[in-house]
Structures are given as C-alpha cells and as structure tokens.
N, C-alpha and C positions, 0 to 999 in steps of 0.2 A: 777695241774696247777691252774693258775693264768689266769683270764681275765682281761683286761684292759679295762674300758668302761666308759664313760660320767655320772657323778653324776645324780640319779632322788633321788625323794623324797622316794621310796621304798629301798634307803641304808640305815642301822642303821648308823644313823650319832651323837646320845648322847653315844653309847656305845665304839666309838671309844676313844683307850687312845696311846697316843707316849712315855708320859711322861712328856711331855713339854704340861704345863699348857696354852699358848698362841696358840699354836696351836692345842691342843683340843677343846677349845672353840671356834674359829673362825669355825673350821669344823664341830662343831655341831650346833650354831647358824648362820653365818653367809654364808658359802660356797654355799647350795644353790640360797641362796637370792643373793651372788655378781653372781651367774652362770645364775641365771633367768634374771637379771638387763644387762647383757650384759658386765658385768666390769672385767670378768676372766670365764675362761673355767676350770672346774676340772673334773679330770678324777681320777678315783678309781681303785685298784687291788682288787678282790674278788674270789673266786673258782667258779665253776660246781657244787659243791655239800653244797655249802652256798651262794649263789648271792647275800642275804643282808648283808653277813659282811665282812666290809669293810676291810682291811689287810694292805694298804698303799693308799695313795694318792698325787694328785699334781696338784698345780694351774697355770695357763701360761696365759699371756697376753700383747698385744704388749705394746711397749713405746719408748720413744728415749730420748737420751743424748745429753745435751750440750759439745760441745768437750771440752770446755775451763773448764766446773764446772767439768768435770769428771777426769780431769788432763791428756786427752791423748796428743797425739803427732798430728802432723797436718798431717804427713804421716801416721801413726797408721789408723786416723780416712777418709784415702782417699781424704785429703783437703776438707772434709765438715765442717762445724761449728755444723750440728746436726746432730748425727747418729741414724739410726732407728734400734731399739733393741727390744728382748722381756723378757721380766721380768719371772722368775721362781720364784713367788712368795712363794709360800707355799711348801714342799716335808714334807713327816711326812712318819713313818712305824708304825702299830700299836708294842707293847710291845713285844705282843704273837710271833712276826713275827720277831724282831730283832736277830742280831748275827747270820744270815745267809747267809748274802750275797744279802739281796734282795733290802737292797738300793739303791747300784750300780746299779741295773736292772732298778727300779723305773727311775733312773734319765737317764738312757738309752734310756728307754721308753719316757720320757719326752721331753728330746732331738731331738729324731727320730721325733717327733709330730712337736716341733718346725723347725728342718730342712725342713719337708715337705712344714711349711707353709711358710719359708722364702723363699722356691724355688719358688712360688707362690708370694706372694705380700712383700718379700724383709726382710731384715733385717739384720745388720750384726752382731750384739752381742748379747749373751744370759749373762742377768745378775741374779744374786742370793743375796736375800736377807737375811743371815744366824739370826737365831735367838739368838745363843749365840755362846761364843769360840769355845766351843767343834765342833757345828756345821759345824764353820768357816775352821775350821782345816779341817774337814771333807771335804769339798769344796777342800779345799787346797789341799791337798793330791791327788784329782782325778783331779789337770790341773788345776784349777780355780785360777783366779789372783786377789787380792785386790788392788781395787781403791787408797785406802790409809793406813796408820800404822794402825792398831786396837790401840783404846786408854782405858788402862786398867778403868774396871767401866763402861765404856761406850759401847752401841750394838755396836758390829763389823759393818767394813765398808763393801759395797757392794763389793761382787765377780763378775768377768766375764770372757768370753772366746771367743771368735771369732768362727762363727756357724760352717765358712768353717771347723776349725779344732775340733771340740767337736769329732764327730765319731771314727775320726781315733786316739783322744785319750782314749775315754772311750771306746771301742768295744773290744781291747785287755782285759780289767782289768774285762768285764761282763763274761768272757771265764772261768776266775779262780775259783777256790772253795773258799769258803773264807778265808781259813789260809793262801791261795797263794793271794789273794786281801789285805790281811792285811801289807803282806812281800811287795807285789808291790807298794801300797801306799805309805807307809813309805820310799822307794827309791825313788818316782817321789818328796814327799814333800825335802826330801835330797837334790835331784839332781838340785830342784830350788832353792837352797842357793846358789850356786855359778853364777858367771856373762854367762857362755854358758846356763845356764838353761830360762835366761830372754830370748835370743834367740829362747831355741828350745819353748818354750811357748807363744812365740810370745806378748810379753809384750810391753807397749809404749817403 
C-alpha cells in the first residue's frame, strides 16, 4: 500500500528516476530546497515496507493568471482580470512503478490536495506545465485543456482544468484497471476533438 507524505531529508531523492532527466534532476537537487523555502509543497508516495524509497511525487504551489495573457474569456474568468489558480508544477512516477495506473492515482491525490486548499484559500483553476509532448497528451486524456496550440519543437503549452470539475472528471478514471484506464483516456481525448467536447470540458 502506498502512503502519501510530505517530502523530508529522509527520502531517497537521488535514487529516483522516472525516465525524464529534467524531473529527476529537479527532485534530486531542488525539491527539498524549494519546499524549505516555501516555493512549493512536495508530496511523495512511498510504501510502509520501504518508507525511504520514492515511488512517485508531485509539487504544488499557488499562482495566478492574467485573463488576457492566458487567452481566457471574460465569462470563464468570472469577470476578473486576474484569476487565482494552483500550479501542479511537477508530477512523476518511478520507472519501476510505471504502467500500473499509478500516475492517475497520484494526479488524483494532487487534485484532492488542491481542492482542499482552494476551499480554504480560493483558486479557480489547476494549471500544469508538461515537460514534453507525451506528458502533455497524458494530461489531455485526463481532461486538461491547452491554453494555446503546441508548437512542434518547443516545450508544450500549459494546460488547465477548473478546480470544481477536477474530481468529477478524474475519480471515475482512477477506479479503472490500467487497461480500462487507457481505453477510457483514449475515449476522453477523442470526445474533446468535437465541438460538444469543448462544452463538456468547460473550455473558454
């Protein structure tokens, strides 16, 4: 059984690898410093049997978006020019744990934390910054929406989802087997290519 807990110096950060060097380097060298300085909060997934080995992690921090800069409509932003949000800046699963559906569970854990925080301190959107195109597509398949079109050869655009819609979208997926999850994710991504999908996923 996995346990979600706050990152500490006792966790093995340098032994973690997810297959993406940028994420591995950040977790090994910057995650604890960012948390200690108040830049973000980093949560790690471990097991009862091996509490020092990290199976997955995510980092969240408050942020805000300019409505016009983000390309959001006035009605979607509730009439505000600056929109309070939460940044899910990092999320990664160890190579040894990939392919088991854990990534969606970790994402749901991050969202649950953000929903709890937003209930106390506000926040209209959850924003993610994918490190590459495959990761961007992974978020797309789970209901996140790109602010702008991705440009080939460049870092993917940030994605977002409304805080009040996240649990409704992710909880049904999190209860599926890895095989069922992949099929469902493909269906979700497919549905969002049609005009009615934009209403379903509350895009601007």
